C-alpha positions as CSV (number, residue, x, y, z in Angstrom):
1,M,14.4,-3.0,-1.0
2,I,13.4,0.6,-1.8
3,Y,9.6,0.9,-1.7
4,G,9.4,4.6,-2.5
5,I,11.0,8.1,-2.3
6,G,9.5,11.4,-1.4
7,T,10.6,15.0,-1.1
8,D,9.0,18.2,0.0
9,L,9.9,21.9,0.1
10,V,8.4,24.4,2.6
11,D,8.5,28.2,2.4
12,L,9.1,29.2,6.0
13,E,7.6,32.7,5.6
14,R,4.3,31.0,4.6
15,I,4.2,29.0,7.8
16,K,5.3,31.5,10.4
17,H,1.8,31.4,12.0
18,W,2.3,27.7,12.7
19,L,4.3,28.4,15.8
20,D,1.1,28.7,17.9
21,E,0.1,25.8,20.1
22,K,-2.8,24.7,17.8
23,H,-0.5,24.1,14.8
24,V,2.4,22.8,16.9
25,T,0.2,20.0,18.4
26,R,-1.4,19.3,15.1
27,I,1.9,18.7,13.3
28,L,4.3,17.5,15.9
29,S,4.2,14.3,18.0
30,L,4.5,14.6,21.8
31,D,8.2,13.9,21.7
32,E,8.7,16.6,19.0
33,V,6.6,19.1,21.0
34,E,9.0,18.6,23.9
35,V,11.9,19.4,21.6
36,I,10.3,22.6,20.2
37,H,9.3,23.8,23.6
38,S,12.9,23.5,24.7
39,M,14.0,25.9,22.0
40,T,14.4,29.6,22.7
41,S,15.0,31.0,19.2
42,I,11.9,31.7,17.1
43,E,14.0,31.1,14.0
44,R,15.1,27.7,15.2
45,K,11.5,26.8,16.1
46,L,10.4,27.8,12.6
47,T,13.1,25.7,10.9
48,F,12.3,22.8,13.2
49,I,8.5,22.7,12.5
50,G,9.1,23.5,8.8
51,G,11.6,20.6,8.5
52,R,9.4,18.2,10.3
53,F,6.4,19.1,8.2
54,A,8.4,18.7,5.0
55,A,9.8,15.3,6.2
56,K,6.3,14.0,7.1
57,E,4.9,15.2,3.8
58,A,7.8,13.4,2.1
59,I,7.0,10.2,4.0
60,F,3.4,10.3,2.8
61,K,4.7,10.8,-0.8
62,A,7.2,7.9,-0.4
63,I,4.5,5.5,0.6
64,S,2.2,6.8,-2.2
65,H,-0.9,6.7,-0.1
66,G,-2.5,7.4,3.3
67,D,-5.2,5.6,5.1
68,G,-7.1,8.9,5.7
69,K,-6.8,8.4,9.4
70,T,-3.0,8.9,9.9
71,N,-2.0,12.4,11.1
72,F,1.3,14.2,11.0
73,K,1.5,13.8,14.8
74,D,1.4,10.0,14.4
75,I,5.0,10.2,13.0
76,T,7.9,11.1,15.3
77,I,11.2,12.4,13.8
78,L,14.0,13.1,16.2
79,N,17.7,13.6,15.9
80,D,20.5,11.3,17.0
81,L,23.5,12.5,19.0
82,H,25.2,13.6,15.8
83,G,22.2,15.6,14.6
84,K,21.0,13.1,12.0
85,P,17.2,12.9,11.8
86,Y,15.6,9.5,12.2
87,V,12.0,8.3,12.3
88,K,11.4,7.0,15.8
89,T,7.8,6.0,15.3
90,H,5.3,5.7,12.5
91,P,2.0,3.9,12.0
92,F,2.8,2.1,8.7
93,G,3.9,-1.3,9.9
94,Q,7.2,-2.7,11.0
95,E,8.1,-3.8,7.5
96,L,8.6,-0.2,6.4
97,Q,11.7,1.8,7.4
98,F,12.5,5.4,6.5
99,Q,15.8,7.2,5.8
100,V,15.3,10.9,6.3
101,S,17.3,14.0,5.4
102,I,16.3,17.5,6.4
103,S,17.9,20.8,5.5
104,H,17.0,24.4,5.6
105,T,18.0,28.0,4.9
106,E,16.6,31.1,6.5
107,K,13.7,31.0,4.0
108,Q,13.0,27.3,3.2
109,A,13.1,23.8,4.6
110,I,13.4,20.7,2.5
111,A,13.3,17.0,3.3
112,F,14.1,13.9,1.3
113,V,12.9,10.4,2.4
114,I,13.7,6.9,1.2
115,C,11.2,4.3,2.3
116,E,12.5,0.8,2.5
117,R,10.5,-2.5,2.8
118,L,12.4,-4.9,5.0
């Protein structure tokens, strides 16, 4: 059953300064930090962090609340072998499952999330 939906759009120019270690470790989980550190292209790193930020914002919108203690880095979004993003871990309980879509251009990243209650 669908519990909620969320979407978020990020202007990549506005977040260019987020590629420093302080922001990377504040937004990305440990698994995601490994992925971004393996990238060599600045543009790819920017679309990665922008897309993950948009997806995590969309997740918070889909659940319509936060506990005030959950951080972006508590959510891990990785890609399967075909490139499809999926939520590997989240702190919202096993009864919630998320379907995630992330897309980007050179200037923007967007994410759409469907939250399902099992």
